[in-house]
C-alpha positions as CSV (number, residue, x, y, z in Angstrom):
1,M,75.1,103.9,102.1
2,E,76.1,100.3,102.8
3,I,79.6,99.3,102.0
4,I,80.0,95.6,101.0
5,W,83.4,94.0,101.3
6,T,84.3,91.0,99.1
7,K,86.7,88.5,100.6
8,H,89.3,89.6,98.0
9,A,89.0,93.3,98.9
10,T,89.3,92.4,102.6
11,D,92.4,90.3,102.0
12,R,94.0,93.1,99.9
13,Q,93.2,95.8,102.4
14,K,94.9,93.7,105.1
15,E,98.0,93.3,102.9
16,W,98.2,97.1,102.3
17,E,97.6,97.8,106.0
18,R,100.7,95.8,106.7
19,K,102.7,97.5,104.0
20,I,101.7,101.1,104.2
21,R,99.0,101.3,106.9
22,I,95.9,101.6,104.7
23,T,93.1,101.0,107.2
24,R,89.6,99.7,106.6
25,Q,88.2,103.0,107.8
26,E,90.3,104.9,105.3
27,V,89.0,102.8,102.4
28,E,85.4,103.2,103.6
29,A,85.9,107.0,103.9
30,L,87.3,107.1,100.4
31,L,84.3,105.3,99.1
32,T,81.9,107.6,100.9
33,V,83.5,110.8,99.8
34,P,86.0,110.1,97.0
35,E,88.5,112.7,95.8
36,Q,87.8,111.4,92.3
37,V,85.8,108.6,90.6
38,V,87.0,107.4,87.2
39,P,85.6,104.7,84.9
40,G,87.3,101.3,85.0
41,D,86.9,98.2,82.9
42,R,83.5,96.5,82.3
43,G,81.3,99.0,84.1
44,V,83.4,99.1,87.2
45,L,84.0,102.5,88.8
46,V,87.2,103.4,90.7
47,A,87.3,105.8,93.7
48,Q,90.7,107.2,94.2
49,E,92.6,109.8,96.2
50,R,96.1,111.0,96.4
51,R,98.0,109.5,99.3
52,G,101.6,110.2,99.9
53,S,103.5,109.8,96.7
54,G,100.8,107.8,94.9
55,L,97.1,107.0,94.7
56,L,94.9,104.8,96.8
57,R,92.5,103.2,94.3
58,V,89.3,101.3,95.2
59,P,87.4,99.6,92.3
60,F,83.7,99.1,93.1
61,V,80.3,98.6,91.6
62,D,77.1,100.3,92.8
63,T,74.5,97.9,94.0
64,E,71.0,98.5,95.3
65,G,71.5,100.6,98.4
66,G,75.3,100.4,98.5
67,R,78.7,100.0,97.0
68,K,80.5,96.7,96.6
69,I,84.3,96.9,96.9
70,L,86.1,94.6,94.4
71,T,89.7,95.3,95.5
72,V,92.0,97.8,97.2
73,Y,95.4,99.0,96.1
74,W,98.0,101.7,96.1
75,T,100.0,102.8,93.1
76,S,102.7,105.3,92.4
77,K,101.5,105.7,88.8
78,I,99.6,109.0,89.4
79,Q,99.9,110.3,85.9
80,K,98.5,107.0,84.4
81,Y,95.3,107.0,86.5
82,W,94.5,110.6,87.7
83,R,92.1,112.5,85.5
84,G,92.9,116.2,84.9
85,E,90.7,118.6,86.9
C-alpha cells in the first residue's frame, strides 16, 4: 500500500516530532496497521492508537492503491475520540 503525504501532513508531523518525537515511520506504521480506525467528517477516516497519555490520530482518505494522509496530531482527549471495544 502506498502512503501519500500532503504538505500539510508533512509539516504537522515535523512539528509533532519536535514536540513529542512522533516520527514519520511511526505515522506510516500506524496507517499500515492501525490500532483503531474511526469515521471522521466528510468521508474521512481516522487511524488512531494510544500513545503515552493520549492518542496519535492520523486522518486519511483511501485512494486507488494507497492512503493519503491529511494531517497528523496527538491529543490527550482519549475519551472523546476512542471508540469502545
